[in-house]
N, C-alpha and C positions, 0 to 999 in steps of 0.2 A: 213645610216643605210640601209641594205638591207630588200629586201620587205618581205622575209621571217621573219626575225626579227620583223618589224613591224606588220605583221601578228600575230604574238604569242604573241606580247604584247596587241594586240586589241583584241586574243581570251582571254588570262589570264583577262583582265578588263572585258571582256563579262561575265566570268565566275563567278566574285566576284560580279558584277552587279546581276547577276542572283542568286546569293547566294549557289552557289556549292562548297563547303568547304569541297574538297575531295584529294584524292591523285593525281587524274587527273589534277586537278589545280595545284597541287604542281609542277608536272613534268611539264607542260606547262611553268611555271615559271622559274625552273631550266634549262630548254632547252635553253631559250633564254638568261639568267643571263651568262650561258657557252659559249655563242658566243662571238667572238673576236668583233663582230660588236658592240655588246652591251656595252662591257667594256670601251668601247673608248667614249662614249656619257655621260658626267656628268649631263648634262641638261635633257635625259631622265631618269637617275637615279634619279634625284631630283623631277620630275614630279612623279614617280614611286611612291616614298615616299610618295609624298604630295596625290596623289591619295589613297593608303592604308590609310592613318592616317584618310581621310575624310570620305571614306568608313568603316573604323573599328568603328567611332563614330556613324555613323548610324546603323551598324549591333548590336552595343552592347546595343542601345537604343531599337531596333527591337526585341531583347530576353530578354530583362527584365523582362518579365512574363514566360519564359521557366523555365523548372526544373535545378537545380544545374547541373546534367549530361551532360545535352543538352548546357548549357552556358560553361562550362568547356570544352565541345569538339571543341566548336566555338573558345574559347579562346585560346585553343591549336594550332589550325590550324592558328590562327593570329599571334600567337607568332612564328612559323614555317615560317610564310610568311615574317615577319619583321626581323626575323635574315637572311633569305636568303638575302634580299635585302639590307642588311647592316644597317637597323634602329635600333640601338643599344638602344636608348631611348625608344623607344614605345614597343619594345622586352621586355624589363626589366619591363615598367609601368605594360603591361599586364601581365607579369609573376607574379608580385606583387599582382596584381586584383585576380589572379586566387589562389595564396596561401591564400589570405586572405577571399576569397568566401569559399574555403575548410576548412580552419579554423572554419569560422562561422557555417557552415552545419555540421562538423565533431562532435558535440554533439550529432545529432542524427541520423548520420551513421558513424561509426568509419572507413570506407574504406578509407574516405576523410581525415583523420588526417594527419595533415603536421608532418613531421617527424624534428628532430632538425639539422639532416645533408640536407634537403632541405632548411631550413633557412639559415643554413651556407654557402650550396653552392651559393644560391643567394645572400647573403652578400658579400661573395668574389666577385662574378660579377659584382655586384653595385659598390664595391670600386673600383676596376681594372677599372670601366668606368666613374669613378668620381662622383658618386650618392653617396655622405658620408653618407648624412642623411638617406636616405633608407637603407643605409648598417648596420647604428647603429640600427635601428628601426628591421632589420632582426635580428640583432645579440640578441636583447633583446628577439625576438620571440623564438631564438634558446635556450637561457637561461632558458626561460619561459617552454619549454618542459621538461627540468631536474627538475624544482621545480613541475611539474604536474607529474612526475614518467612515462614520456612517454618514457623514456630510457630503452633498454633493457639488456645492458652489463654495470652493476654499475664498472666494473674495468677500464673502457674505460673514466668513468664521469670525474674523476679530471684532466686527458690530454686534453680531448675536450673542459672543461667548459673554462681551461687556453687557450685555443686556441682561443674561441669566444670571452672571455673577451679581449685578447691582439688585436683581430680584432676591437671588438667595439672600443677600445682607439685609434687604427689608424684612425679607421674613423671619431672620435670625435676631433680628433687632426688635422686631413685633412680637415673637415668642418671648425673649427676654423681658420686653416691659408687661406682657401680659401675665408673665409667672411672678412678677414680683421683685426681678432682681434688680431693676432701676427703679431705685425709690427716689422720688423728688421730695 
């Protein structure tokens, strides 16, 4: 690994440890991830993922008492970092937590309301990555949006509801087949 890449990795880690959750930190990450030197080092990628998982746990504990808006900004930053480093599981887990957090606070702040399309997109991403149970839960949340009349275009309701139900069925079947319920 080149000295420049090593320095960029150290700078990124230092910025995370200093809790600098900004575009500058994202740019540092993007710059060394784009390096050909970095792409060939699986061990470094694993170490970076582990570093971020450990740090994110600490960060989430640190922001527990902060406002919802502050928490959502930090979680969004972490989601972006995990997406960039290819840690799909952590990325999806934090996205799910952010959606739940927004849903919980939406009763007092309508700007935080989670739409059916956000739940549906999350369900699709979860299913694509093998997280069938979470996909099923997200589909249920999307359907709940219709029950709560959070939908704006009633003409699309039937089509979208069917799409969500089909996705939910696929998630249930996929989860069942992975758990060994269906043995051929």
